[in-house]
MDAnalysis code that builds the backbone (N, CA, C; Angstrom):
import MDAnalysis as mda
import numpy as np

u = mda.Universe.empty(477, n_residues=159, atom_resindex=np.repeat(np.arange(159), 3), trajectory=True)
u.add_TopologyAttr("name", ["N", "CA", "C"] * 159)
u.add_TopologyAttr("resid", np.arange(1, 160))
u.add_TopologyAttr("resname", ["UNK", "UNK", "UNK", "UNK", "UNK", "UNK", "UNK", "UNK", "UNK", "UNK", "UNK", "UNK", "UNK", "UNK", "UNK", "UNK", "UNK", "UNK", "UNK", "UNK", "UNK", "UNK", "UNK", "UNK", "UNK", "UNK", "UNK", "UNK", "UNK", "UNK", "UNK", "UNK", "UNK", "UNK", "UNK", "UNK", "UNK", "UNK", "UNK", "UNK", "UNK", "UNK", "UNK", "UNK", "UNK", "UNK", "UNK", "UNK", "UNK", "UNK", "UNK", "UNK", "UNK", "UNK", "UNK", "UNK", "UNK", "UNK", "UNK", "UNK", "UNK", "UNK", "UNK", "UNK", "UNK", "UNK", "UNK", "UNK", "UNK", "UNK", "UNK", "UNK", "UNK", "UNK", "UNK", "UNK", "UNK", "UNK", "UNK", "UNK", "UNK", "UNK", "UNK", "UNK", "UNK", "UNK", "UNK", "UNK", "UNK", "UNK", "UNK", "UNK", "UNK", "UNK", "UNK", "UNK", "UNK", "UNK", "UNK", "UNK", "UNK", "UNK", "UNK", "UNK", "UNK", "UNK", "UNK", "UNK", "UNK", "UNK", "UNK", "UNK", "UNK", "UNK", "UNK", "UNK", "UNK", "UNK", "UNK", "UNK", "UNK", "UNK", "UNK", "UNK", "UNK", "UNK", "UNK", "UNK", "UNK", "UNK", "UNK", "UNK", "UNK", "UNK", "UNK", "UNK", "UNK", "UNK", "UNK", "UNK", "UNK", "UNK", "UNK", "UNK", "UNK", "UNK", "UNK", "UNK", "UNK", "UNK", "UNK", "UNK", "UNK", "UNK", "UNK", "UNK", "UNK", "UNK", "UNK"])
u.atoms.positions = np.array([
    [169.549, -226.381, -247.337],
    [168.275, -226.395, -246.620],
    [168.449, -226.747, -244.718],
    [169.848, -226.222, -244.080],
    [170.151, -226.920, -243.349],
    [168.913, -225.362, -241.369],
    [168.004, -224.733, -242.649],
    [167.495, -223.779, -241.472],
    [166.233, -224.974, -240.864],
    [166.201, -226.801, -241.875],
    [165.734, -227.253, -241.595],
    [166.182, -228.615, -239.969],
    [167.099, -228.065, -239.315],
    [168.186, -228.825, -238.596],
    [167.272, -228.274, -237.208],
    [167.687, -226.908, -237.117],
    [165.680, -225.699, -236.047],
    [165.547, -227.276, -236.073],
    [164.112, -227.722, -236.254],
    [163.086, -228.719, -236.106],
    [163.738, -229.939, -235.710],
    [164.872, -230.283, -236.168],
    [165.138, -231.321, -235.380],
    [165.379, -231.269, -233.412],
    [166.254, -230.157, -234.290],
    [166.805, -229.672, -232.397],
    [165.451, -229.658, -231.394],
    [164.470, -229.294, -232.277],
    [162.533, -228.509, -231.465],
    [162.772, -230.423, -231.147],
    [162.449, -231.045, -231.568],
    [162.315, -231.999, -231.414],
    [163.159, -232.552, -230.552],
    [164.584, -233.303, -230.576],
    [165.414, -233.697, -229.735],
    [164.826, -232.169, -227.955],
    [164.827, -231.390, -228.142],
    [164.255, -230.391, -226.556],
    [162.754, -231.499, -226.699],
    [161.503, -231.008, -226.910],
    [161.116, -232.304, -226.372],
    [161.392, -233.154, -225.816],
    [161.083, -233.851, -226.654],
    [161.039, -235.333, -226.633],
    [162.521, -235.266, -225.254],
    [163.348, -234.553, -225.201],
    [164.393, -234.996, -224.149],
    [163.652, -234.541, -222.842],
    [163.118, -233.678, -222.828],
    [162.495, -232.232, -221.470],
    [160.592, -233.757, -221.074],
    [160.324, -234.256, -222.346],
    [159.506, -234.791, -221.823],
    [159.852, -236.008, -221.017],
    [159.998, -236.170, -221.949],
    [160.780, -237.839, -220.687],
    [161.940, -237.838, -219.653],
    [162.839, -236.363, -218.723],
    [162.705, -235.344, -218.186],
    [161.981, -235.477, -217.087],
    [160.696, -235.007, -217.790],
    [159.182, -235.315, -216.174],
    [159.541, -236.141, -216.369],
    [159.280, -237.246, -216.657],
    [157.945, -238.322, -216.730],
    [158.603, -239.274, -216.009],
    [159.985, -239.062, -215.793],
    [160.959, -239.802, -214.642],
    [161.518, -239.422, -213.803],
    [160.970, -237.405, -213.724],
    [161.932, -236.969, -212.715],
    [159.541, -237.239, -211.348],
    [158.254, -237.522, -212.496],
    [157.605, -237.434, -212.169],
    [155.917, -238.628, -211.706],
    [156.874, -239.385, -211.682],
    [155.947, -241.277, -212.363],
    [156.903, -242.288, -211.857],
    [157.072, -243.187, -211.295],
    [156.883, -244.330, -211.282],
    [157.291, -245.024, -211.649],
    [158.752, -246.253, -212.500],
    [157.958, -246.915, -213.015],
    [157.401, -247.979, -213.189],
    [156.283, -247.766, -214.244],
    [155.246, -248.434, -214.749],
    [154.091, -247.990, -213.944],
    [154.132, -246.749, -213.495],
    [153.221, -246.402, -213.459],
    [152.250, -246.322, -214.095],
    [150.846, -245.242, -214.032],
    [150.551, -245.298, -215.732],
    [149.042, -244.511, -214.926],
    [148.491, -242.451, -216.001],
    [147.552, -241.655, -215.315],
    [146.995, -241.461, -216.551],
    [146.406, -242.241, -216.173],
    [144.997, -241.957, -217.088],
    [144.827, -240.414, -217.750],
    [144.983, -239.881, -218.972],
    [144.644, -238.681, -219.512],
    [143.500, -237.821, -219.928],
    [142.536, -239.197, -220.639],
    [141.163, -239.341, -221.531],
    [141.190, -240.495, -221.832],
    [140.037, -240.410, -222.015],
    [139.565, -242.102, -222.841],
    [140.670, -242.615, -224.288],
    [140.877, -243.205, -223.910],
    [142.134, -244.106, -225.217],
    [143.065, -243.690, -224.475],
    [143.931, -243.257, -223.542],
    [144.879, -242.856, -223.451],
    [145.177, -242.109, -222.439],
    [146.773, -243.307, -222.253],
    [146.823, -242.113, -220.617],
    [148.480, -242.714, -220.968],
    [149.242, -241.463, -219.760],
    [150.769, -241.740, -219.989],
    [151.022, -242.986, -219.016],
    [152.063, -243.556, -219.406],
    [152.724, -244.998, -218.587],
    [153.787, -244.697, -219.117],
    [154.661, -245.140, -218.247],
    [155.520, -244.628, -217.849],
    [156.808, -246.293, -218.107],
    [157.073, -246.708, -219.159],
    [157.801, -247.640, -219.164],
    [159.070, -247.769, -220.083],
    [160.625, -248.677, -220.063],
    [161.558, -248.307, -220.525],
    [161.892, -249.828, -220.825],
    [161.928, -249.097, -221.927],
    [162.722, -249.849, -223.213],
    [163.586, -250.306, -224.052],
    [164.477, -251.677, -224.040],
    [165.331, -252.137, -224.800],
    [165.621, -252.807, -225.973],
    [164.443, -252.641, -226.690],
    [164.710, -253.229, -228.155],
    [163.967, -250.814, -229.083],
    [163.792, -251.829, -230.225],
    [163.143, -250.760, -230.860],
    [161.929, -251.109, -231.063],
    [162.012, -250.098, -232.898],
    [159.566, -249.880, -232.002],
    [159.351, -251.588, -231.917],
    [158.006, -251.214, -231.155],
    [157.214, -251.777, -230.637],
    [157.357, -253.341, -229.838],
    [158.957, -253.064, -229.603],
    [160.273, -253.857, -228.595],
    [160.675, -254.567, -229.152],
    [161.528, -254.679, -230.207],
    [161.835, -255.727, -231.172],
    [163.385, -255.971, -230.431],
    [163.529, -257.098, -230.460],
    [165.467, -257.475, -229.795],
    [164.505, -256.880, -228.078],
    [163.256, -256.755, -227.331],
    [164.097, -256.296, -226.230],
    [164.465, -256.795, -225.528],
    [164.429, -258.646, -225.230],
    [165.001, -259.127, -224.269],
    [166.630, -260.015, -225.280],
    [167.310, -259.322, -225.922],
    [168.199, -260.268, -226.468],
    [169.466, -259.942, -226.270],
    [169.412, -259.646, -224.696],
    [170.330, -259.839, -223.616],
    [171.722, -258.288, -223.955],
    [171.739, -257.326, -223.832],
    [171.866, -256.650, -224.286],
    [172.827, -255.363, -225.054],
    [173.253, -256.102, -226.131],
    [174.169, -256.550, -227.505],
    [172.440, -255.204, -228.159],
    [172.492, -254.862, -227.793],
    [170.803, -254.062, -229.074],
    [171.448, -253.130, -229.230],
    [171.679, -252.813, -227.655],
    [171.917, -251.562, -227.217],
    [172.345, -250.240, -227.973],
    [174.183, -251.538, -228.544],
    [174.887, -250.642, -229.370],
    [174.803, -251.018, -230.592],
    [174.367, -251.945, -230.950],
    [173.319, -252.082, -232.631],
    [171.934, -250.991, -232.777],
    [171.054, -250.368, -231.914],
    [170.639, -249.726, -232.419],
    [170.861, -248.075, -231.861],
    [171.999, -248.101, -230.914],
    [172.714, -247.315, -231.090],
    [173.280, -246.474, -232.386],
    [173.837, -247.344, -232.338],
    [175.497, -247.383, -234.140],
    [174.821, -247.198, -234.559],
    [173.480, -247.742, -235.346],
    [172.450, -247.050, -236.320],
    [172.079, -246.462, -236.141],
    [171.815, -245.740, -234.861],
    [171.409, -244.856, -235.286],
    [172.391, -243.127, -235.974],
    [173.304, -243.239, -235.331],
    [174.520, -242.043, -235.044],
    [175.163, -242.893, -236.948],
    [174.935, -243.404, -237.934],
    [175.281, -243.506, -238.354],
    [173.759, -242.909, -239.805],
    [172.228, -244.011, -239.664],
    [171.436, -242.725, -240.113],
    [171.367, -241.645, -239.596],
    [171.446, -240.733, -238.410],
    [171.329, -239.138, -237.818],
    [172.571, -238.502, -238.932],
    [173.772, -239.440, -239.254],
    [174.696, -238.513, -240.109],
    [174.609, -238.575, -242.176],
    [173.903, -239.348, -242.303],
    [172.669, -239.824, -243.903],
    [171.984, -238.616, -243.918],
    [171.167, -238.821, -243.042],
    [169.546, -237.666, -243.073],
    [170.943, -236.294, -242.022],
    [171.877, -236.414, -242.072],
    [171.938, -235.050, -242.092],
    [172.733, -234.240, -243.309],
    [173.307, -235.650, -244.008],
    [174.221, -234.982, -244.893],
    [173.326, -234.691, -245.648],
    [172.542, -235.642, -246.202],
    [170.958, -235.864, -247.516],
    [169.988, -234.772, -247.013],
    [169.840, -233.797, -245.473],
    [169.384, -232.489, -245.884],
    [169.815, -231.259, -245.955],
    [171.078, -231.568, -245.803],
    [171.912, -230.306, -246.461],
    [172.730, -230.086, -247.640],
    [172.156, -231.630, -248.697],
    [172.197, -230.945, -250.607],
    [171.297, -231.391, -250.657],
    [169.447, -231.165, -250.306],
    [168.629, -230.663, -250.301],
    [168.630, -229.594, -250.728],
    [167.821, -229.268, -252.223],
    [167.306, -228.387, -252.754],
    [166.339, -226.961, -252.011],
    [166.050, -226.045, -252.573],
    [165.759, -225.232, -251.612],
    [163.595, -225.368, -251.192],
    [163.143, -224.990, -253.034],
    [161.987, -226.459, -252.969],
    [161.639, -227.272, -252.616],
    [161.867, -228.550, -251.818],
    [161.954, -230.125, -251.639],
    [161.213, -230.102, -250.357],
    [161.224, -228.443, -249.949],
    [160.498, -228.232, -248.695],
    [159.369, -228.803, -247.827],
    [158.854, -229.668, -248.398],
    [158.489, -231.483, -247.160],
    [159.271, -232.716, -247.545],
    [159.716, -233.075, -248.366],
    [161.569, -233.782, -247.205],
    [161.282, -233.021, -246.874],
    [162.032, -231.869, -246.707],
    [162.890, -231.272, -245.558],
    [162.545, -231.844, -244.262],
    [161.176, -231.557, -244.478],
    [160.929, -231.433, -242.279],
    [160.298, -232.698, -242.571],
    [160.059, -233.949, -243.014],
    [160.253, -234.853, -242.996],
    [161.775, -235.681, -242.094],
    [162.966, -235.693, -243.398],
    [164.117, -236.113, -243.285],
    [164.524, -235.436, -240.890],
    [164.506, -233.676, -241.520],
    [164.379, -232.794, -239.963],
    [163.641, -234.004, -239.449],
    [162.190, -234.206, -238.891],
    [161.703, -234.774, -238.175],
    [162.045, -236.209, -237.693],
    [162.236, -237.135, -238.592],
    [163.094, -238.240, -238.073],
    [164.459, -237.749, -237.780],
    [165.640, -237.124, -237.464],
    [166.890, -237.555, -238.011],
    [166.572, -236.129, -235.778],
    [165.472, -235.410, -235.602],
    [165.377, -234.880, -234.546],
    [165.022, -236.527, -233.240],
    [163.930, -236.969, -234.640],
    [163.488, -238.396, -233.386],
    [164.616, -239.572, -232.986],
    [165.227, -240.226, -233.855],
    [166.619, -241.326, -233.821],
    [167.746, -239.995, -233.135],
    [168.125, -238.310, -232.995],
    [169.153, -238.146, -232.026],
    [168.233, -238.467, -230.581],
    [166.657, -237.889, -230.528],
    [166.096, -238.436, -228.980],
    [166.646, -239.802, -228.800],
    [165.969, -239.891, -229.666],
    [166.470, -241.759, -228.500],
    [167.302, -242.275, -228.587],
    [168.553, -242.129, -229.345],
    [169.631, -241.840, -229.582],
    [170.048, -242.123, -227.814],
    [169.914, -240.392, -227.325],
    [170.201, -239.686, -226.037],
    [170.302, -240.727, -225.187],
    [169.254, -241.281, -225.324],
    [168.133, -242.533, -224.298],
    [169.118, -243.095, -223.976],
    [169.197, -244.722, -225.370],
    [170.441, -245.817, -224.676],
    [171.248, -244.788, -224.858],
    [172.215, -243.690, -224.875],
    [173.284, -244.052, -224.846],
    [174.022, -243.688, -222.552],
    [173.090, -242.392, -222.921],
    [172.680, -242.123, -221.128],
    [172.225, -243.410, -220.134],
    [171.013, -244.082, -220.868],
    [170.511, -245.749, -219.499],
    [170.299, -246.333, -219.900],
    [170.639, -247.119, -221.488],
    [170.441, -247.838, -222.460],
    [169.298, -249.085, -222.307],
    [168.268, -247.470, -222.186],
    [166.959, -248.243, -222.925],
    [166.210, -246.029, -223.059],
    [165.450, -246.496, -223.752],
    [164.568, -245.795, -224.321],
    [163.125, -245.586, -223.059],
    [163.215, -244.494, -222.945],
    [162.151, -244.457, -222.629],
    [159.626, -243.145, -222.737],
    [159.364, -244.521, -222.772],
    [158.300, -244.402, -223.547],
    [157.552, -244.343, -222.464],
    [156.381, -243.597, -222.872],
    [155.673, -243.450, -221.424],
    [153.954, -242.726, -222.381],
    [153.390, -242.906, -224.332],
    [152.752, -242.766, -224.976],
    [151.716, -243.793, -224.986],
    [150.658, -243.496, -224.719],
    [150.041, -245.075, -224.295],
    [148.524, -245.279, -224.690],
    [147.886, -244.993, -225.823],
    [146.991, -245.433, -225.780],
    [146.782, -246.674, -226.210],
    [144.649, -246.834, -226.426],
    [144.605, -248.069, -225.781],
    [143.188, -248.333, -226.091],
    [142.309, -249.951, -226.642],
    [140.929, -249.868, -226.133],
    [141.251, -250.577, -226.272],
    [139.920, -251.075, -225.162],
    [139.509, -252.077, -223.722],
    [140.759, -252.479, -223.420],
    [140.866, -253.740, -223.615],
    [142.491, -254.007, -223.221],
    [143.583, -254.524, -224.171],
    [143.617, -254.679, -225.373],
    [143.990, -253.940, -226.362],
    [144.573, -252.276, -225.801],
    [146.233, -252.446, -226.151],
    [147.560, -251.307, -225.553],
    [148.125, -251.414, -226.892],
    [148.579, -250.252, -227.569],
    [149.233, -250.341, -228.494],
    [150.335, -250.209, -227.752],
    [151.687, -249.770, -228.265],
    [152.928, -250.426, -227.729],
    [153.496, -248.857, -226.951],
    [153.528, -248.610, -226.266],
    [153.639, -247.553, -225.376],
    [155.396, -246.782, -225.704],
    [155.309, -245.249, -226.644],
    [155.855, -244.729, -227.662],
    [156.186, -243.735, -226.676],
    [156.410, -242.392, -227.326],
    [157.693, -240.877, -227.184],
    [157.633, -239.699, -228.412],
    [157.085, -238.595, -228.232],
    [157.964, -237.521, -229.015],
    [158.561, -238.064, -229.368],
    [159.475, -238.666, -229.660],
    [161.099, -239.168, -230.628],
    [160.336, -240.444, -231.972],
    [159.181, -241.233, -231.036],
    [158.645, -242.077, -231.701],
    [157.986, -241.509, -232.923],
    [157.096, -239.987, -231.857],
    [155.967, -239.010, -233.775],
    [156.488, -238.965, -234.429],
    [157.633, -238.139, -234.044],
    [158.070, -238.356, -235.453],
    [158.502, -237.788, -236.334],
    [159.062, -239.719, -235.150],
    [160.473, -240.601, -236.496],
    [158.783, -240.680, -237.480],
    [157.713, -241.075, -236.834],
    [156.378, -241.943, -237.975],
    [156.046, -240.350, -238.847],
    [155.966, -239.369, -238.846],
    [155.305, -238.597, -238.584],
    [156.180, -237.658, -240.167],
    [157.785, -238.960, -239.926],
    [158.608, -238.319, -240.913],
    [158.325, -239.572, -242.065],
    [158.003, -239.869, -242.105],
    [158.095, -241.365, -242.666],
    [156.985, -241.055, -243.640],
    [155.830, -240.187, -242.897],
    [154.712, -240.731, -243.633],
    [155.014, -239.864, -244.786],
    [155.644, -238.414, -244.047],
    [156.134, -237.065, -244.469],
    [156.678, -237.983, -246.397],
    [157.741, -238.181, -246.138],
    [158.121, -238.661, -247.080],
    [157.908, -240.478, -248.217],
    [156.484, -240.745, -247.188],
    [155.852, -241.237, -248.451],
    [155.269, -240.368, -249.500],
    [154.465, -240.403, -248.705],
    [153.680, -238.953, -248.924],
    [154.099, -237.997, -249.963],
    [155.096, -236.994, -249.820],
    [156.831, -237.029, -251.078],
    [156.698, -237.334, -251.987],
    [156.955, -238.648, -251.859],
    [157.070, -239.571, -252.516],
    [156.184, -240.353, -253.227],
    [154.955, -239.575, -253.840],
    [153.621, -240.122, -254.032],
    [153.819, -238.622, -255.214],
    [154.399, -237.589, -254.758],
    [153.415, -236.486, -255.292],
    [153.016, -235.108, -254.189],
    [152.627, -235.601, -252.855],
    [152.337, -234.831, -252.320],
    [153.229, -233.591, -252.173],
    [152.662, -232.107, -252.188],
    [153.734, -231.183, -251.900],
    [153.733, -230.597, -252.719],
    [154.492, -229.350, -253.067],
    [155.404, -227.975, -254.556],
    [155.831, -229.401, -255.204],
    [155.489, -228.418, -257.146],
    [156.513, -230.202, -257.717],
    [157.435, -229.880, -258.054],
    [157.602, -230.937, -258.585],
    [159.492, -230.868, -258.627],
    [160.171, -229.911, -259.443],
    [160.968, -229.324, -258.927],
    [161.966, -229.220, -260.504],
    [162.797, -230.217, -260.515],
    [163.173, -229.735, -262.346],
    [163.669, -230.830, -263.519],
    [165.523, -230.420, -263.251],
    [166.044, -231.973, -262.586],
    [167.469, -231.581, -262.644],
    [167.717, -230.462, -263.873],
    [169.091, -229.636, -264.410],
    [169.671, -228.893, -264.610],
    [171.023, -229.408, -264.628],
    [171.640, -229.991, -266.503],
    [172.821, -230.445, -265.372],
    [174.187, -228.945, -265.760],
])
């Protein structure tokens, strides 16, 4: 299932390209309304999802980077070992891998992750996120769906 690594590469390219554009054309904390309930808002996230541990003092950069490296290696090995009929799981893993590597690049290069997608309702804002985060979330949703039997029927393992 190595062919699915191209999906991971596409996610990385889209993620990094969008982050470079945001960094080049926007000022930190600048917000541009795009449509009702959605802005582009440029922020730096030194933590994990929902800015978890963002105020931890700096050690979290290397912790989350190391975690991303280990998880990326495990996912790559898992992806390589999948059977040809496990397409939904392969897509899910490829999305998670691309997102993990996209955010890893930011952590290593800058010490933080560039976030810019801002979904809100009135004064309530979901924590800003990026394309890598979206790919990870979609990948996890697809993995859950696959675990509940969505997708092609599983082939029995033959010894």
